[in-house]
Backbone of each chain as ProteinMPNN parsed JSONL, in Angstrom:
{"seq_chain_A": "MERIPILKLGSLLLVTIQVDMHDQLAMTLQDDLTERIVKDRARGVLIDISALDIVDSFIGRMISNTAAMARVLDARTVLVGMQPAVAITLVELGMTLTGVKTALNVEQGVLMLKNP", "coords_chain_A": {"N_chain_A": [[113.258, 170.114, 126.244], [116.69, 169.679, 126.876], [118.718, 168.466, 125.528], [119.78, 166.632, 122.642], [119.473, 163.247, 122.117], [122.217, 160.978, 121.612], [122.696, 158.073, 119.959], [124.353, 154.959, 120.174], [125.336, 152.719, 117.716], [126.881, 150.006, 117.179], [129.828, 150.79, 115.544], [128.896, 153.188, 114.866], [127.242, 156.375, 115.254], [124.032, 157.597, 116.053], [121.886, 160.243, 115.431], [118.822, 161.645, 115.981], [116.992, 164.204, 114.806], [114.385, 165.941, 116.102], [113.201, 168.146, 117.064], [112.701, 171.706, 116.789], [115.637, 173.366, 116.135], [117.461, 175.51, 118.199], [119.917, 178.056, 118.823], [121.414, 177.383, 121.212], [120.813, 174.689, 121.618], [121.822, 173.549, 119.306], [124.554, 174.077, 119.587], [125.085, 172.583, 121.884], [124.548, 170.041, 120.887], [126.608, 169.777, 118.993], [128.861, 169.885, 120.655], [128.388, 167.614, 122.302], [128.342, 165.604, 120.369], [130.883, 165.632, 119.113], [132.416, 164.982, 121.304], [131.447, 162.411, 121.873], [132.17, 161.045, 119.526], [134.907, 160.853, 119.794], [135.12, 159.556, 122.295], [133.656, 157.138, 121.95], [135.012, 156.142, 119.849], [133.914, 156.39, 117.261], [133.192, 155.679, 113.832], [131.456, 156.629, 112.068], [128.678, 158.885, 111.525], [125.231, 159.186, 111.754], [122.757, 161.348, 110.779], [119.513, 161.857, 111.339], [116.845, 163.389, 109.76], [114.203, 163.03, 109.302], [111.958, 163.811, 110.652], [111.752, 166.49, 110.33], [109.99, 169.094, 108.846], [110.621, 171.476, 107.804], [113.694, 173.069, 106.988], [115.841, 175.492, 107.898], [118.298, 178.064, 107.027], [119.962, 178.191, 109.198], [119.849, 175.627, 110.448], [120.74, 174.139, 108.284], [123.383, 175.085, 108.018], [124.343, 174.309, 110.498], [124.276, 171.524, 110.241], [126.139, 171.139, 108.162], [128.454, 172.131, 109.445], [128.657, 170.349, 111.6], [129.166, 167.979, 110.222], [131.64, 168.632, 109.136], [133.182, 168.875, 111.441], [133.043, 166.243, 112.386], [134.422, 165.028, 110.334], [137.093, 165.942, 110.607], [137.633, 164.558, 112.843], [137.902, 162.083, 111.916], [135.558, 160.693, 111.267], [132.796, 159.759, 109.272], [129.95, 161.458, 107.935], [126.534, 160.899, 107.406], [123.596, 162.158, 106.126], [120.292, 161.473, 106.722], [116.924, 160.6, 105.619], [115.761, 162.894, 104.507], [113.088, 165.024, 103.71], [111.228, 165.589, 100.675], [110.353, 168.297, 100.396], [112.151, 169.607, 102.005], [114.557, 169.268, 100.669], [114.05, 170.831, 98.443], [113.779, 173.386, 99.636], [116.387, 173.714, 100.73], [118.039, 173.853, 98.456], [116.936, 176.083, 97.241], [117.647, 177.949, 99.117], [120.228, 178.103, 98.54], [121.912, 176.327, 99.715], [123.897, 173.7, 99.364], [124.904, 171.73, 100.857], [127.652, 170.879, 100.765], [130.031, 168.311, 100.874], [128.587, 166.781, 102.613], [127.245, 163.646, 102.838], [124.301, 161.971, 101.652], [121.469, 159.854, 102.385], [118.655, 157.717, 101.7], [117.284, 156.562, 103.917], [117.78, 155.449, 107.365], [118.679, 152.797, 107.247], [119.843, 152.6, 104.644], [121.788, 154.501, 105.008], [123.397, 153.339, 106.979], [124.394, 151.161, 105.542], [125.866, 152.577, 103.622], [127.84, 153.737, 105.206], [129.096, 151.502, 106.223], [130.092, 150.221, 104.011], [132.28, 151.731, 102.434]], "CA_chain_A": [[114.366, 169.151, 126.348], [117.918, 170.453, 126.648], [119.724, 167.695, 124.793], [119.334, 165.659, 121.653], [120.228, 162.035, 122.453], [123.104, 160.386, 120.606], [122.616, 156.638, 120.192], [125.473, 154.222, 119.612], [124.972, 151.487, 116.998], [128.178, 149.484, 116.754], [130.837, 151.854, 115.415], [128.222, 154.381, 114.346], [126.405, 157.151, 116.169], [122.797, 158.021, 115.394], [121.23, 161.408, 116.016], [117.531, 161.921, 115.346], [116.57, 165.566, 115.137], [112.92, 165.965, 116.087], [112.695, 169.425, 117.548], [113.295, 172.863, 116.138], [116.922, 173.657, 116.756], [117.848, 176.899, 118.437], [121.37, 178.191, 118.918], [122.023, 176.673, 122.328], [120.638, 173.248, 121.409], [122.75, 173.164, 118.24], [125.899, 174.088, 120.162], [125.166, 171.439, 122.785], [124.627, 168.835, 120.061], [127.95, 169.692, 118.414], [129.774, 169.526, 121.759], [128.138, 166.223, 122.7], [128.652, 164.68, 119.285], [132.339, 165.538, 118.939], [132.916, 164.253, 122.472], [131.084, 160.997, 121.734], [132.947, 160.451, 118.429], [136.212, 160.515, 120.357], [134.963, 158.599, 123.402], [133.188, 155.839, 121.458], [135.799, 155.824, 118.648], [132.944, 156.18, 116.182], [133.708, 155.878, 112.478], [130.431, 157.246, 111.234], [127.582, 159.564, 112.207], [123.995, 159.276, 110.975], [121.857, 162.392, 111.274], [118.183, 161.625, 110.757], [116.006, 164.597, 109.807], [112.901, 162.682, 108.712], [110.874, 164.478, 111.379], [111.742, 167.927, 110.042], [109.242, 169.519, 107.661], [111.343, 172.621, 107.249], [115.074, 173.251, 107.42], [116.267, 176.839, 107.5], [119.733, 178.162, 106.762], [120.662, 177.914, 110.456], [119.996, 174.172, 110.597], [121.587, 173.693, 107.182], [124.765, 175.402, 108.356], [124.686, 173.476, 111.647], [124.545, 170.174, 109.738], [127.418, 171.222, 107.446], [129.533, 172.283, 110.426], [128.777, 169.109, 112.353], [129.829, 167.014, 109.333], [133.046, 169.036, 109.014], [133.82, 168.515, 112.719], [133.18, 164.78, 112.412], [135.44, 164.671, 109.352], [138.433, 166.14, 111.165], [137.813, 163.519, 113.873], [137.983, 160.828, 111.162], [134.266, 159.995, 111.18], [132.029, 160.245, 108.14], [128.579, 161.799, 108.293], [125.503, 160.72, 106.383], [122.33, 162.791, 106.484], [119.26, 160.565, 106.205], [115.498, 160.861, 105.82], [115.339, 164.235, 104.106], [111.822, 165.096, 102.993], [111.359, 166.302, 99.405], [110.199, 169.747, 100.573], [113.377, 170.112, 102.624], [115.549, 169.334, 99.59], [113.708, 172.011, 97.635], [114.135, 174.579, 100.42], [117.84, 173.837, 100.868], [118.621, 174.319, 97.196], [116.468, 177.46, 97.051], [118.438, 178.794, 100.024], [121.606, 178.098, 98.057], [122.73, 175.451, 100.555], [123.958, 172.395, 98.704], [125.483, 170.804, 101.837], [128.885, 170.324, 100.211], [130.775, 167.464, 101.814], [127.69, 165.952, 103.425], [126.602, 162.592, 102.056], [122.913, 161.761, 102.058], [120.893, 158.553, 102.07], [117.2, 157.743, 101.805], [116.847, 156.273, 105.28], [118.848, 155.0, 108.257], [119.234, 151.534, 106.74], [120.737, 152.898, 103.525], [122.918, 155.248, 105.564], [124.275, 152.37, 107.654], [125.086, 150.44, 104.46], [126.821, 153.5, 103.018], [128.97, 153.935, 106.122], [129.807, 150.24, 106.423], [130.767, 149.863, 102.757], [132.648, 153.017, 101.856]], "C_chain_A": [[115.669, 169.886, 126.044], [118.911, 169.76, 125.743], [119.076, 166.805, 123.753], [120.13, 164.394, 121.903], [121.058, 161.522, 121.279], [123.157, 158.892, 120.909], [123.77, 155.939, 119.505], [124.964, 152.937, 118.97], [126.275, 150.915, 116.465], [129.195, 150.608, 116.708], [130.232, 153.152, 114.885], [127.45, 155.092, 115.455], [125.184, 157.637, 115.391], [122.167, 159.179, 116.157], [119.926, 161.627, 115.264], [117.084, 163.305, 115.759], [115.059, 165.66, 114.984], [112.371, 167.329, 116.441], [113.338, 170.557, 116.759], [114.569, 173.228, 116.891], [117.039, 175.149, 117.014], [119.345, 176.881, 118.72], [121.974, 177.289, 119.987], [121.971, 175.162, 122.12], [121.619, 172.746, 120.346], [124.178, 173.099, 118.766], [126.112, 172.869, 121.061], [125.314, 170.152, 121.979], [126.04, 168.678, 119.482], [128.985, 169.308, 119.47], [129.656, 168.037, 122.095], [128.629, 165.261, 121.637], [130.163, 164.521, 119.096], [132.946, 164.746, 120.101], [132.664, 162.752, 122.334], [131.875, 160.313, 120.613], [134.298, 159.989, 118.97], [136.08, 159.397, 121.388], [134.598, 157.193, 122.895], [133.986, 155.362, 120.243], [134.903, 155.542, 117.449], [133.571, 156.474, 114.827], [132.687, 156.561, 111.585], [129.328, 157.867, 112.079], [126.389, 159.616, 111.258], [123.149, 160.376, 111.586], [120.528, 162.221, 110.564], [117.334, 162.874, 110.889], [114.618, 164.312, 109.231], [111.735, 163.38, 109.41], [110.771, 165.958, 111.049], [111.003, 168.24, 108.741], [109.942, 170.691, 106.991], [112.759, 172.662, 107.817], [115.49, 174.642, 106.96], [117.787, 176.876, 107.366], [120.537, 177.898, 108.034], [120.903, 176.411, 110.63], [120.904, 173.612, 109.508], [123.06, 173.898, 107.504], [125.244, 174.535, 109.523], [125.055, 172.061, 111.185], [125.892, 170.139, 109.007], [128.583, 171.279, 108.431], [129.762, 170.994, 111.199], [129.513, 168.064, 111.514], [131.32, 167.338, 109.207], [133.813, 168.678, 110.284], [134.061, 167.017, 112.791], [134.333, 164.367, 111.49], [136.843, 164.837, 109.918], [138.707, 165.175, 112.324], [137.791, 162.131, 113.231], [136.693, 160.005, 111.2], [133.504, 160.597, 110.004], [130.581, 160.473, 108.545], [127.647, 161.527, 107.117], [124.2, 161.303, 106.926], [121.215, 161.931, 105.898], [117.844, 161.081, 106.449], [115.017, 162.232, 105.392], [114.035, 164.19, 103.319], [112.01, 165.906, 101.711], [111.293, 167.827, 99.574], [111.461, 170.375, 101.152], [114.476, 170.249, 101.573], [115.325, 170.579, 98.739], [114.153, 173.291, 98.349], [115.641, 174.785, 100.463], [118.474, 174.39, 99.597], [118.207, 175.768, 96.926], [117.226, 178.437, 97.941], [119.889, 178.866, 99.582], [122.521, 177.234, 98.897], [122.784, 174.063, 99.923], [124.646, 171.359, 99.595], [126.732, 170.09, 101.286], [129.602, 169.483, 101.289], [129.904, 166.609, 102.71], [127.055, 164.903, 102.52], [125.174, 162.409, 102.554], [122.466, 160.361, 101.671], [119.402, 158.626, 102.34], [116.712, 157.546, 103.237], [118.025, 155.723, 106.099], [119.511, 153.73, 107.73], [120.238, 151.758, 105.615], [121.979, 153.628, 104.023], [123.918, 154.33, 106.237], [125.078, 151.608, 106.598], [126.182, 151.301, 103.851], [128.059, 153.67, 103.898], [129.774, 152.65, 106.318], [130.555, 149.783, 105.19], [131.181, 151.127, 102.023], [133.016, 152.886, 100.368]], "O_chain_A": [[115.748, 170.63, 125.067], [119.844, 170.388, 125.242], [117.974, 166.291, 123.948], [121.36, 164.447, 121.905], [120.657, 161.618, 120.119], [123.607, 158.487, 121.981], [124.129, 156.284, 118.379], [124.247, 152.161, 119.602], [126.724, 151.312, 115.389], [129.408, 151.302, 117.701], [130.944, 154.083, 114.509], [127.062, 154.487, 116.455], [125.286, 158.035, 114.231], [121.947, 159.103, 117.366], [119.929, 161.779, 114.043], [116.826, 163.552, 116.936], [114.518, 165.485, 113.893], [111.213, 167.635, 116.155], [114.387, 170.382, 116.139], [114.573, 173.376, 118.113], [116.744, 175.96, 116.136], [119.955, 175.818, 118.839], [122.911, 176.535, 119.727], [122.933, 174.447, 122.4], [122.176, 171.655, 120.47], [124.926, 172.18, 118.434], [127.153, 172.214, 121.017], [126.104, 169.277, 122.334], [126.597, 167.58, 119.482], [129.878, 168.503, 119.208], [130.645, 167.307, 122.164], [129.247, 164.24, 121.94], [130.659, 163.406, 118.939], [133.864, 163.948, 119.912], [133.532, 161.931, 122.63], [132.215, 159.136, 120.728], [134.772, 158.898, 118.657], [136.827, 158.42, 121.361], [135.156, 156.194, 123.349], [133.687, 154.314, 119.671], [135.111, 154.575, 116.716], [134.377, 157.394, 114.688], [133.007, 157.015, 110.487], [129.072, 157.434, 113.203], [126.515, 160.036, 110.108], [122.855, 160.344, 112.781], [120.422, 162.413, 109.352], [117.12, 163.369, 111.996], [113.94, 165.214, 108.739], [110.657, 163.524, 108.835], [109.807, 166.614, 111.444], [111.343, 167.722, 107.677], [109.866, 170.872, 105.775], [112.985, 172.332, 108.981], [115.489, 174.931, 105.763], [118.471, 175.872, 107.561], [121.674, 177.432, 107.958], [122.019, 175.981, 110.922], [121.728, 172.732, 109.76], [123.883, 173.007, 107.293], [126.389, 174.083, 109.545], [126.021, 171.473, 111.672], [126.689, 169.223, 109.208], [129.575, 170.568, 108.274], [130.901, 170.589, 111.431], [130.377, 167.349, 112.022], [132.157, 166.436, 109.175], [134.958, 168.232, 110.217], [135.132, 166.567, 113.199], [135.117, 163.477, 111.819], [137.694, 163.967, 109.731], [139.853, 164.993, 112.736], [137.674, 161.123, 113.928], [136.731, 158.775, 111.169], [133.563, 161.804, 109.772], [130.048, 159.764, 109.399], [127.944, 161.886, 105.978], [123.767, 160.981, 108.033], [121.2, 161.687, 104.691], [117.598, 161.88, 107.353], [113.976, 162.695, 105.858], [113.896, 163.411, 102.375], [112.85, 166.804, 101.66], [112.079, 168.557, 98.97], [111.802, 171.516, 100.839], [115.234, 171.219, 101.579], [116.265, 171.281, 98.366], [114.805, 174.155, 97.764], [116.124, 175.899, 100.258], [119.328, 175.275, 99.646], [119.005, 176.576, 96.451], [117.426, 179.597, 97.58], [120.689, 179.596, 100.168], [123.743, 177.361, 98.828], [121.793, 173.333, 99.955], [124.937, 170.247, 99.153], [126.841, 168.865, 101.34], [129.75, 169.899, 102.438], [130.415, 165.8, 103.484], [126.395, 165.247, 101.54], [124.873, 162.658, 103.721], [123.011, 159.755, 100.749], [118.934, 159.474, 103.099], [115.837, 158.271, 103.71], [119.128, 155.556, 105.578], [120.734, 153.595, 107.757], [121.332, 151.193, 105.618], [123.083, 153.404, 103.527], [125.128, 154.503, 106.096], [126.288, 151.43, 106.737], [127.287, 150.826, 103.592], [129.183, 153.739, 103.4], [130.982, 152.697, 106.55], [131.536, 149.047, 105.291], [130.503, 151.549, 101.086], [133.352, 153.881, 99.726]]}, "seq_chain_B": "MERIPILKLGSLLLVTIQVDMHDQLAMTLQDDLTERIVKDRARGVLIDISALDIVDSFIGRMISNTAAMARVLDARTVLVGMQPAVAITLVELGMTLTGVKTALNVEQGVLMLKNP", "coords_chain_B": {"N_chain_B": [[106.179, 169.585, 116.424], [104.486, 167.02, 114.735], [104.744, 164.308, 114.663], [106.449, 161.391, 115.818], [109.433, 160.141, 114.666], [109.882, 156.899, 113.188], [112.384, 154.654, 112.964], [113.893, 152.312, 110.764], [115.819, 149.511, 111.396], [117.275, 147.046, 110.046], [115.546, 144.191, 110.944], [114.353, 145.456, 112.951], [112.609, 148.111, 114.691], [113.149, 151.473, 115.553], [112.408, 153.827, 117.974], [112.804, 157.039, 119.096], [112.114, 158.834, 121.845], [111.783, 162.168, 122.385], [110.413, 164.369, 123.028], [107.941, 165.937, 125.141], [105.236, 163.893, 125.667], [101.952, 164.261, 124.512], [98.436, 163.546, 124.567], [97.467, 163.289, 121.847], [99.81, 162.982, 120.358], [100.828, 160.633, 121.404], [98.843, 158.815, 120.655], [99.082, 158.981, 117.879], [101.664, 157.988, 117.591], [101.3, 155.332, 118.438], [99.516, 154.411, 116.479], [101.101, 154.779, 114.142], [103.27, 153.135, 114.745], [102.218, 150.512, 115.071], [101.269, 150.144, 112.513], [103.663, 150.251, 111.056], [105.025, 148.038, 112.096], [103.612, 145.935, 110.996], [103.805, 146.536, 108.22], [106.6, 146.647, 107.744], [107.281, 144.161, 108.574], [108.397, 143.824, 111.14], [110.345, 142.44, 113.812], [111.05, 143.305, 116.226], [110.931, 146.047, 118.576], [112.491, 148.987, 119.523], [112.403, 151.246, 122.097], [113.608, 154.276, 122.821], [114.288, 156.149, 125.633], [116.137, 157.896, 126.591], [116.349, 160.624, 126.507], [114.447, 161.59, 128.149], [113.765, 163.217, 131.159], [111.843, 163.059, 133.002], [109.158, 160.804, 133.599], [105.819, 160.417, 133.418], [102.711, 159.001, 134.722], [101.098, 158.804, 132.534], [102.813, 158.591, 130.268], [104.125, 156.271, 131.034], [102.035, 154.416, 130.965], [101.404, 154.574, 128.292], [103.704, 153.482, 127.146], [103.601, 150.858, 128.131], [101.191, 150.01, 126.916], [101.877, 150.256, 124.212], [103.863, 148.318, 124.014], [102.312, 146.062, 124.528], [100.633, 146.082, 122.321], [102.497, 145.691, 120.273], [103.29, 143.15, 120.961], [101.044, 141.518, 120.422], [101.194, 141.68, 117.743], [103.271, 140.112, 117.207], [105.838, 141.15, 117.719], [108.664, 141.99, 119.673], [109.227, 144.197, 122.427], [111.689, 146.442, 123.56], [112.655, 148.584, 126.07], [114.818, 151.237, 126.195], [117.645, 153.04, 127.63], [116.782, 154.247, 130.004], [116.785, 156.747, 132.475], [118.22, 156.931, 135.774], [116.636, 158.464, 137.6], [114.172, 158.31, 136.413], [113.519, 155.634, 136.658], [113.196, 155.497, 139.408], [110.989, 157.223, 139.76], [109.017, 155.82, 138.276], [108.648, 153.453, 139.752], [107.839, 154.535, 142.161], [105.445, 155.576, 141.334], [104.109, 153.299, 141.146], [104.233, 151.892, 138.827], [105.32, 149.202, 137.259], [105.909, 148.435, 134.776], [105.114, 145.922, 133.643], [105.816, 143.171, 131.598], [107.308, 144.596, 129.823], [110.438, 144.611, 128.47], [113.689, 145.757, 129.458], [116.699, 147.581, 128.607], [120.114, 148.686, 128.934], [121.126, 150.435, 126.925], [120.758, 151.345, 123.402], [122.386, 149.615, 121.922], [122.665, 147.336, 123.624], [120.004, 146.667, 123.726], [119.483, 145.956, 121.064], [121.061, 143.666, 120.884], [119.713, 142.081, 122.736], [117.254, 141.714, 121.446], [118.046, 140.419, 119.157], [119.158, 138.063, 120.044], [117.248, 136.103, 121.464]], "CA_chain_B": [[106.336, 168.41, 115.56], [103.28, 166.214, 114.961], [105.01, 162.874, 114.584], [107.737, 160.896, 116.279], [109.877, 159.271, 113.572], [110.155, 155.488, 113.457], [113.492, 154.306, 112.075], [114.028, 150.881, 110.547], [117.193, 148.992, 111.481], [117.116, 145.629, 109.764], [114.196, 143.719, 111.267], [113.908, 146.168, 114.157], [112.187, 149.504, 114.556], [113.678, 152.295, 116.648], [111.67, 155.059, 118.256], [113.47, 157.846, 120.118], [111.171, 159.826, 122.366], [112.562, 163.331, 122.831], [109.543, 165.482, 123.403], [106.901, 165.572, 126.077], [104.134, 163.284, 124.94], [100.587, 164.581, 124.897], [97.518, 162.494, 124.139], [97.379, 163.109, 120.41], [101.101, 162.506, 119.868], [100.932, 159.236, 121.819], [97.929, 158.036, 119.804], [99.687, 158.939, 116.548], [102.81, 157.082, 117.651], [100.801, 153.958, 118.488], [98.988, 154.109, 115.137], [102.22, 154.673, 113.2], [104.143, 152.015, 115.089], [101.56, 149.249, 114.747], [101.238, 150.063, 111.046], [105.005, 149.962, 110.572], [105.379, 146.665, 112.481], [103.009, 145.059, 109.994], [104.318, 146.864, 106.895], [108.018, 146.299, 107.634], [107.428, 142.826, 109.175], [109.401, 143.983, 112.204], [110.301, 141.443, 114.873], [111.341, 143.939, 117.499], [110.789, 147.498, 118.661], [113.303, 149.612, 120.554], [111.923, 152.58, 122.458], [114.676, 154.952, 123.558], [113.775, 157.279, 126.425], [117.282, 158.508, 127.273], [116.209, 162.084, 126.551], [113.397, 161.984, 129.094], [114.17, 163.372, 132.557], [110.703, 162.633, 133.809], [108.142, 159.991, 132.937], [104.647, 160.387, 134.287], [101.937, 157.772, 134.58], [100.561, 158.769, 131.165], [103.828, 158.024, 129.378], [104.345, 154.894, 131.476], [100.932, 153.59, 130.448], [101.552, 154.567, 126.83], [104.769, 152.529, 126.806], [103.051, 149.518, 128.395], [100.206, 149.698, 125.881], [102.569, 150.081, 122.94], [104.518, 147.012, 124.07], [101.261, 145.047, 124.426], [100.191, 146.076, 120.916], [103.568, 145.069, 119.492], [103.306, 141.729, 121.291], [100.003, 140.802, 119.676], [101.627, 141.665, 116.338], [104.44, 139.225, 117.182], [107.112, 141.861, 117.817], [109.02, 142.209, 121.06], [109.598, 145.583, 122.697], [112.679, 146.692, 124.604], [112.738, 149.989, 126.453], [116.242, 151.469, 126.472], [118.151, 154.369, 127.993], [116.074, 154.87, 131.114], [117.621, 157.412, 133.463], [117.947, 156.462, 137.139], [115.527, 159.205, 138.215], [112.931, 157.835, 135.807], [113.239, 154.339, 137.278], [112.681, 155.803, 140.75], [109.629, 157.761, 139.616], [108.087, 154.784, 137.815], [108.328, 152.542, 140.852], [107.059, 155.309, 143.131], [104.093, 155.71, 140.788], [103.496, 151.975, 141.148], [104.243, 151.346, 137.474], [106.504, 148.357, 137.12], [106.04, 148.123, 133.35], [105.036, 144.473, 133.462], [105.799, 142.72, 130.201], [108.213, 145.402, 129.004], [111.839, 144.35, 128.77], [114.494, 146.976, 129.413], [118.129, 147.407, 128.394], [120.848, 149.9, 129.274], [121.196, 151.356, 125.779], [120.268, 150.782, 122.147], [123.227, 148.471, 121.546], [122.261, 146.189, 124.429], [118.639, 146.331, 123.313], [119.569, 145.244, 119.778], [121.565, 142.324, 121.212], [118.64, 141.351, 123.411], [116.226, 141.351, 120.474], [118.591, 139.496, 118.155], [119.437, 136.783, 120.701], [116.193, 135.991, 122.465]], "C_chain_B": [[105.137, 167.484, 115.795], [103.556, 164.721, 115.075], [106.359, 162.546, 115.175], [108.233, 159.923, 115.215], [110.168, 157.847, 114.046], [111.214, 155.055, 112.456], [113.625, 152.797, 111.97], [115.505, 150.503, 110.581], [117.099, 147.493, 111.273], [115.699, 145.201, 110.075], [113.649, 144.404, 112.518], [113.44, 147.58, 113.822], [112.688, 150.269, 115.772], [112.882, 153.58, 116.76], [112.422, 155.802, 119.352], [112.494, 158.912, 120.583], [111.96, 160.981, 122.968], [111.683, 164.441, 123.359], [108.515, 164.995, 124.416], [105.712, 165.059, 125.279], [102.819, 163.869, 125.436], [99.7, 163.53, 124.232], [97.591, 162.211, 122.646], [98.663, 162.506, 119.842], [101.277, 161.019, 120.206], [100.05, 158.342, 120.944], [98.526, 157.876, 118.404], [100.851, 157.963, 116.528], [102.343, 155.633, 117.648], [100.245, 153.515, 117.13], [100.13, 153.836, 114.164], [103.025, 153.402, 113.456], [103.504, 150.671, 114.733], [101.518, 149.055, 113.229], [102.601, 149.651, 110.495], [105.447, 148.538, 110.921], [104.857, 145.702, 111.416], [103.669, 145.269, 108.632], [105.764, 146.384, 106.715], [108.317, 144.882, 108.155], [108.487, 142.83, 110.274], [109.219, 142.922, 113.279], [110.563, 142.054, 116.225], [111.204, 145.445, 117.426], [111.663, 147.997, 119.808], [112.724, 150.992, 120.832], [112.983, 153.227, 123.334], [114.114, 156.146, 124.305], [114.913, 157.996, 127.152], [117.162, 160.031, 127.37], [115.184, 162.541, 127.587], [113.922, 162.036, 130.527], [113.056, 162.923, 133.49], [109.749, 161.804, 132.964], [106.955, 159.944, 133.878], [103.82, 159.138, 133.996], [101.344, 157.664, 133.167], [101.567, 158.128, 130.201], [104.09, 156.559, 129.738], [103.287, 153.961, 130.892], [101.021, 153.475, 128.939], [102.604, 153.533, 126.409], [104.283, 151.093, 127.011], [102.092, 149.1, 127.29], [100.872, 149.425, 124.541], [103.235, 148.71, 122.893], [103.493, 145.889, 123.917], [100.767, 144.933, 122.985], [101.224, 145.38, 120.036], [103.533, 143.554, 119.708], [102.244, 140.957, 120.511], [100.291, 140.804, 118.18], [102.915, 140.861, 116.181], [105.774, 139.978, 117.106], [107.402, 142.097, 119.299], [109.499, 143.645, 121.256], [110.652, 145.641, 123.789], [112.765, 148.196, 124.813], [114.184, 150.273, 126.83], [116.532, 152.897, 126.912], [117.458, 155.034, 129.158], [117.047, 155.502, 132.109], [117.239, 156.93, 134.863], [116.739, 157.146, 137.773], [114.18, 158.721, 137.685], [112.525, 156.495, 136.42], [112.623, 154.545, 138.661], [111.232, 156.274, 140.665], [108.633, 156.679, 139.242], [107.668, 153.863, 138.956], [107.493, 153.267, 141.902], [105.623, 155.511, 142.66], [103.364, 154.365, 140.769], [103.442, 151.346, 139.771], [105.484, 150.5, 137.285], [106.702, 147.884, 135.682], [106.091, 146.611, 133.085], [105.001, 144.116, 131.974], [106.688, 143.544, 129.29], [109.644, 145.071, 129.413], [112.61, 145.658, 128.682], [115.952, 146.621, 129.154], [118.806, 148.752, 128.627], [120.854, 150.911, 128.127], [120.76, 150.627, 124.508], [121.061, 149.531, 121.76], [122.834, 147.2, 122.298], [120.867, 145.713, 124.032], [118.623, 145.543, 122.012], [120.034, 143.816, 120.034], [120.471, 141.469, 121.823], [117.583, 140.87, 122.43], [116.737, 140.348, 119.448], [118.911, 138.13, 118.728], [118.423, 136.555, 121.811], [116.505, 134.893, 123.506]], "O_chain_B": [[104.807, 167.193, 116.944], [102.703, 163.959, 115.531], [107.306, 163.322, 115.052], [107.528, 158.968, 114.887], [110.639, 157.632, 115.163], [110.982, 155.082, 111.247], [113.487, 152.085, 112.964], [116.33, 151.098, 109.888], [116.868, 146.747, 112.225], [114.747, 145.77, 109.542], [112.628, 143.996, 113.072], [113.826, 148.158, 112.806], [112.65, 149.76, 116.892], [112.703, 154.316, 115.79], [112.651, 155.249, 120.428], [112.095, 159.784, 119.811], [112.707, 160.805, 123.93], [112.15, 165.343, 124.054], [108.256, 163.797, 124.532], [105.244, 165.707, 124.342], [102.595, 163.964, 126.643], [100.172, 162.725, 123.43], [97.752, 161.066, 122.222], [98.623, 161.641, 118.968], [101.804, 160.248, 119.404], [100.459, 157.252, 120.543], [98.487, 156.794, 117.817], [101.016, 157.202, 115.575], [102.91, 154.796, 116.946], [100.475, 152.388, 116.692], [100.145, 152.825, 113.462], [103.41, 152.69, 112.528], [104.16, 149.797, 114.166], [101.705, 147.946, 112.728], [102.695, 148.819, 109.592], [106.157, 147.9, 110.144], [105.556, 144.782, 110.99], [104.048, 144.306, 107.966], [106.116, 145.799, 105.691], [109.472, 144.458, 108.174], [109.354, 141.958, 110.329], [108.096, 142.55, 113.619], [110.334, 141.422, 117.257], [111.341, 146.046, 116.36], [111.583, 147.49, 120.927], [112.571, 151.806, 119.922], [113.228, 152.782, 124.456], [113.533, 157.049, 123.702], [114.7, 158.624, 128.189], [117.802, 160.653, 128.217], [115.066, 163.734, 127.868], [114.449, 161.052, 131.048], [113.296, 162.471, 134.61], [109.558, 162.063, 131.776], [107.075, 159.482, 135.013], [104.175, 158.326, 133.141], [101.118, 156.561, 132.668], [101.219, 157.241, 129.421], [104.254, 155.714, 128.857], [103.591, 152.876, 130.397], [100.75, 152.418, 128.37], [102.413, 152.803, 125.436], [104.521, 150.222, 126.173], [102.164, 147.979, 126.786], [100.498, 148.498, 123.822], [103.185, 148.021, 121.875], [103.763, 144.884, 123.26], [100.513, 143.835, 122.49], [100.877, 144.581, 119.166], [103.72, 142.776, 118.772], [102.512, 139.87, 119.999], [99.704, 140.022, 117.431], [103.569, 140.925, 115.14], [106.727, 139.494, 116.496], [106.491, 142.37, 120.082], [110.102, 144.235, 120.359], [110.531, 144.975, 124.817], [112.924, 148.97, 123.869], [114.726, 149.603, 127.71], [115.783, 153.828, 126.615], [117.527, 156.255, 129.303], [118.013, 154.868, 132.533], [116.09, 156.566, 135.113], [115.913, 156.491, 138.408], [113.179, 158.719, 138.402], [111.345, 156.248, 136.672], [111.666, 153.869, 139.04], [110.364, 155.795, 141.394], [107.541, 156.609, 139.805], [106.491, 153.535, 139.109], [106.559, 152.698, 142.467], [104.701, 155.606, 143.469], [102.183, 154.283, 140.429], [102.706, 150.385, 139.551], [106.587, 151.033, 137.164], [107.554, 147.039, 135.408], [106.982, 146.106, 132.403], [104.241, 144.7, 131.201], [106.817, 143.232, 128.106], [110.015, 145.235, 130.575], [112.238, 146.558, 127.929], [116.391, 145.508, 129.441], [118.18, 149.809, 128.534], [120.614, 152.1, 128.337], [120.434, 149.44, 124.541], [120.493, 148.527, 121.33], [122.689, 146.132, 121.704], [120.588, 144.515, 124.005], [117.859, 144.589, 121.86], [119.482, 142.867, 119.477], [120.314, 140.296, 121.485], [117.071, 139.757, 122.556], [115.975, 139.532, 118.929], [118.937, 137.14, 117.996], [118.722, 136.795, 122.981], [115.714, 134.668, 124.422]]}, "name": "protein", "num_of_chains": 2, "seq": "MERIPILKLGSLLLVTIQVDMHDQLAMTLQDDLTERIVKDRARGVLIDISALDIVDSFIGRMISNTAAMARVLDARTVLVGMQPAVAITLVELGMTLTGVKTALNVEQGVLMLKNPMERIPILKLGSLLLVTIQVDMHDQLAMTLQDDLTERIVKDRARGVLIDISALDIVDSFIGRMISNTAAMARVLDARTVLVGMQPAVAITLVELGMTLTGVKTALNVEQGVLMLKNP"}
């Protein structure tokens, strides 16, 4: 699959990452997402990683960058569905995802974005 | 990835299919989804296939079966994000997805499920 779908939920965009990200796919996602934030006037972005068992430093950095891009476009990003093992790995890799908010699941993330 | 994540949005469940389905993955999805419908007392299921460029008879049948299973559990299924080429293929394959409602995108699907 060449693209990760971006779903619109009201004023929010939802991205579910299910596949291992490689460079090109990550770049495409960032292009698509920034374009959609502007086009759909989105105020928030939910990135669901519940399907990921492992997150390496590449994906960690990609998520941080995507959140930073959304921020300069005036949209807030919430990372949802992180598995415990992923949290452990991220901290062990020294990636604390500064500036990225997290929530337990999509529902909590939606609440967080709707009630800042 | 062994599992397709099922996201809860209020009383609805959202499944985004991004990868090519093989037998085992489809069976796992059906098991997980029926379990979640009961556990979360879901009234509706949204299946997003916007990432799929092709849908073969196996996936078509899987979607029909999943919708039938949801129906007997008192949840309605809406298939969203179908690409034009997929619609052409499905009809050419003789699969008209009887009993499966469709909507243009997730937003329309949510509206359809919330206002029956």
